[in-house]
N, C-alpha and C positions, 0 to 999 in steps of 0.2 A: 552443383555449385550453389543453387538457390537454398538448398537445405543448410549449407554451411552459413550463409548469411542470416538465415532465420535463427539458427542457434546462437550466433554472435549477437544478433539484435536482442534475443531473449536474455542472454547473459547480461547485457547492459541494462535491460529493464529490471532484472533481478538485483543488480548493483544499486540502481536507483531506489528500489524498495528497501533494501538494506540501509541505505543512507537515511531514508525517512524514518525507519524504525529506530536507528541509532540516535537520530536527532530527538525523537520523542523520549527515549531513555535518558538522554543527557538533560532534557528539561525536567524529567522526574528526579534525577539525581540532584540537580540544582535545587529543586523544591525540598528534597530530603535534607540537604545541608543548609537550608535557610538562606540561599543566595538570592532567591526571588520569592515573591509572594505567590500564594495559590492562584489568584486571579490572572497574573501574568503568565504563569505556567500553563494554565488551562487555555488561555487565548493563543499562546504559541503552539500548543499541541493541536488545538482545533483548526488552526490554519493549514495544517498538513494532513488532516484526516481525509478530506475529500480528494486531494491529489493522490493519496495512497490508494484509495478505493478505485479511482479512475485508472491508475497505473496497473493495478491488479486485473481490472477488466480488460485492458488492452493486452496484457500478457495472455490471458485465457483466450481472448479472441484470436491472437496470433497463433496459438497452438491449434485452435480449431481450423483456421484458414490454411495452415501448412500441413494439416493431416496428422498431427501428432496426437492421436486420440487418447493415449494413456496419460500423457501430461495434462491434457485438457480435463480429463476425468479427475485427476488429482487436484486441479485448480477449482473444479466445480463447487465443492462444498464451501470452500472459503469465499468464493465469489457470491454464492447464494447468501451466506452469512452477511457479507458486506452490503448486498442489495437490501436485505431486510433491515440492516442497521442504519442505512442512509437517512430515512425519514426521522429517526430519533436523534441523529447527530447534527443534522442540518436545520432542524426546526428552530425558529426563533423563540426566545423565552417569553 
């Protein structure tokens, strides 16, 4: 039964990640059609970058803790990329 709850929880985390990515794409589409200026678009996208990285880390940690090794191995490279990217994305100008 615990395995079922783990998969349901991971499903909702994946839905949250998809919502964040769709929001970023909508901001880029608004920028493409000149609905907003580049500064506003970048500030909106930058607000959701760190929560996206944290959510991805939580998902990978969930897979590790529940013993789903193959899924955690699939999440590993993307998580490594996000960890390497955080200092460049969150550094003040």
